[in-house]
matplotlib code that plots the C-alpha trace (Angstrom):
import matplotlib.pyplot as plt

x = [27.1, 30.1, 29.7, 31.1, 28.2, 25.8, 27.5, 27.5, 23.6, 22.4, 24.5, 22.8, 19.6, 20.1, 21.6, 17.5, 16.2, 19.1, 19.1, 15.1, 15.8, 17.8, 15.6, 13.0, 14.6, 15.8, 12.6, 11.1, 13.6, 13.6, 9.6, 10.4, 12.1, 10.0, 7.2, 9.6, 9.9, 6.4, 5.2, 7.7, 6.3, 2.7, 3.5, 5.7, 2.6, 0.4, 2.7, 3.0, -1.1, -2.3, 0.0, -1.1, -4.7, -3.9, -2.9, -5.8, -7.9, -6.0, -6.3, -10.3, -10.0, -7.9, -9.9, -13.4, -13.1, -10.4, -10.0, -14.0, -13.3, -10.9, -12.7, -15.8, -13.6, -11.8, -15.4, -16.8, -13.4, -14.0, -17.5, -17.1, -13.4, -15.8, -19.2, -16.8, -15.1, -18.1, -20.5, -16.9, -17.1, -21.1, -21.1, -18.2, -19.4, -22.2, -23.4, -25.7, -27.5, -28.5, -28.5, -30.9, -29.7, -26.8, -28.3, -30.3, -27.8, -25.3, -27.8, -28.1, -25.3, -25.9, -28.1, -28.0, -27.4, -24.9, -27.5, -29.8, -27.0, -25.5, -29.6, -29.4, -26.2, -26.6, -30.7, -28.9, -25.8, -24.2, -27.2, -27.9, -24.1, -23.9, -26.6, -25.4, -22.4, -22.3, -20.8, -18.9, -17.1, -15.8, -13.9, -12.1, -10.5, -7.7, -6.4, -8.0, -8.4, -9.9, -8.4, -11.5, -13.7, -16.5, -19.4, -21.7, -19.7, -16.3, -13.8, -11.9, -9.1, -9.8, -7.2, -9.7, -9.0, -11.7, -11.8, -13.6, -15.2, -17.5, -18.3, -15.3, -13.1, -14.4, -9.8, -10.7, -9.5, -8.0, -7.6, -6.5, -7.0, -8.1, -11.0, -12.1, -15.6, -17.5, -20.1, -22.3, -24.0, -27.7, -29.9, -26.8, -25.4, -23.1, -23.2, -22.5, -22.2, -19.5, -17.0, -13.9, -11.3, -8.0]
y = [34.3, 36.6, 38.1, 36.0, 33.6, 36.4, 36.8, 33.7, 33.2, 36.5, 35.3, 31.7, 33.3, 35.6, 32.1, 30.5, 34.2, 34.2, 29.9, 30.2, 33.2, 31.8, 28.6, 29.9, 32.0, 28.2, 26.5, 29.6, 29.1, 25.8, 26.2, 28.4, 25.9, 23.2, 25.2, 26.1, 22.3, 21.8, 24.1, 22.6, 19.5, 20.7, 22.1, 19.3, 17.0, 19.2, 18.9, 15.3, 15.1, 17.8, 15.0, 11.6, 14.0, 14.7, 11.4, 9.7, 12.4, 11.2, 8.4, 8.3, 10.5, 8.0, 4.7, 6.9, 9.4, 9.9, 5.5, 5.1, 7.9, 6.1, 3.1, 4.9, 6.4, 3.3, 1.2, 4.2, 4.7, 0.8, 1.2, 3.6, 1.8, -1.5, 1.0, 2.4, -1.1, -2.4, 0.0, -0.1, -3.5, -2.6, 0.4, -2.0, -5.4, -6.2, -8.8, -8.7, -11.8, -10.0, -6.4, -5.1, -7.1, -5.6, -2.2, -2.0, -3.8, -1.6, 1.8, 1.0, 1.4, 5.3, 8.2, 12.2, 13.7, 10.8, 8.4, 10.5, 10.4, 6.7, 5.5, 7.9, 6.8, 3.0, 2.8, 4.7, 3.9, 1.4, -1.3, -0.6, -2.2, -4.2, -6.5, -5.7, -6.3, -8.7, -6.8, -7.9, -6.3, -7.4, -5.2, -6.0, -3.6, -4.1, -1.3, 1.8, 4.0, 6.8, 10.9, 12.0, 11.2, 12.6, 13.1, 11.7, 12.5, 10.9, 10.7, 7.0, 6.7, 2.9, 1.1, -0.8, -3.5, -4.8, -7.2, -6.2, -8.9, -8.8, -10.5, -9.1, -9.2, -12.2, -12.7, -9.5, -6.3, -5.4, -1.8, -0.2, 2.5, 4.8, 6.9, 9.1, 8.0, 10.4, 9.2, 10.6, 8.4, 8.5, 7.5, 5.5, 4.2, 5.0, 6.1, 7.0, 10.8, 11.6, 8.5, 10.6, 9.3, 10.6]
z = [84.1, 82.4, 80.0, 77.4, 77.8, 77.3, 74.4, 73.0, 73.9, 72.6, 69.1, 69.5, 69.6, 67.0, 64.4, 64.2, 62.6, 59.9, 59.5, 59.0, 56.4, 54.8, 54.3, 53.2, 51.0, 49.7, 49.6, 47.9, 45.4, 45.4, 44.8, 42.1, 40.0, 41.5, 39.8, 36.5, 36.0, 36.0, 33.4, 31.9, 32.4, 31.7, 27.9, 27.2, 28.9, 26.4, 24.0, 23.2, 24.5, 21.2, 18.6, 20.1, 19.3, 16.1, 15.2, 16.4, 14.5, 11.0, 11.6, 11.7, 8.7, 6.5, 8.4, 7.5, 5.4, 3.1, 2.4, 1.3, -0.3, -2.3, -2.7, -4.2, -6.7, -7.5, -7.6, -9.9, -12.3, -12.5, -13.8, -15.8, -17.5, -17.9, -19.8, -22.1, -22.6, -23.4, -24.9, -27.6, -28.5, -29.2, -31.4, -33.9, -33.6, -35.8, -38.5, -41.5, -39.8, -36.3, -37.3, -35.4, -32.3, -32.9, -33.3, -30.0, -28.3, -28.7, -28.1, -24.8, -24.3, -25.5, -24.5, -25.8, -28.9, -29.4, -29.2, -31.9, -34.9, -34.0, -34.5, -37.7, -39.1, -39.1, -40.5, -43.2, -44.2, -42.0, -42.8, -46.1, -46.5, -44.8, -46.3, -49.6, -48.5, -46.2, -44.5, -40.3, -37.2, -34.8, -32.1, -29.1, -26.7, -26.1, -23.5, -21.8, -19.3, -17.5, -17.9, -16.2, -13.8, -12.5, -9.8, -13.6, -16.6, -17.8, -19.8, -21.1, -23.7, -25.3, -27.6, -30.5, -32.8, -35.2, -37.6, -41.5, -43.5, -46.8, -50.0, -51.2, -48.5, -47.0, -45.9, -43.3, -43.0, -39.8, -38.3, -34.8, -33.6, -30.1, -29.2, -26.7, -25.0, -23.4, -20.8, -18.8, -15.5, -16.5, -13.5, -11.9, -15.7, -17.6, -20.7, -24.4, -25.0, -27.4, -29.3, -31.1, -32.8, -31.4]

ax = plt.figure().add_subplot(projection="3d")
ax.plot(x, y, z, "-o")
ax.set_aspect("equal")
plt.show()
């Protein structure tokens, strides 16, 4: 073996460790890049999962909480509106032939101080005038809207047409008016507690 052959063998013998180091470095950088990419992918996956989870929670809340609440609110609003309309018609409609019956029907829609006031007013003022002059009134609600709704109280704006006939005016007098009807919820029923012209 010549010296040149020995040198070649030495170079060949040394080559594998250098290549091994280069390959190890290359593998290390590939591994680091892979780890960075994996971390980035994990971050993206976590964000996507969080978005799906929040969308799921939002859908559940809408379906099980918000929508039923809206429905209950809408139902309560309609019940209060109907109570204000029917109570207003009962309050403002009566005829001399059946005053006691008409006033009793109206009182079934009332509560509190307003019930006391209405009882006194109909007994002392309306009954004598209605009997003496044959006063008859008929009211109808043209429009109504809930302007405030709480769990146990509500305010409703009511627009009314009312026709009044009597011995003196058999053709009748027509009046249009608006009132703010205050309601209280008593034992599950909406009753009129205030009746204020606006």
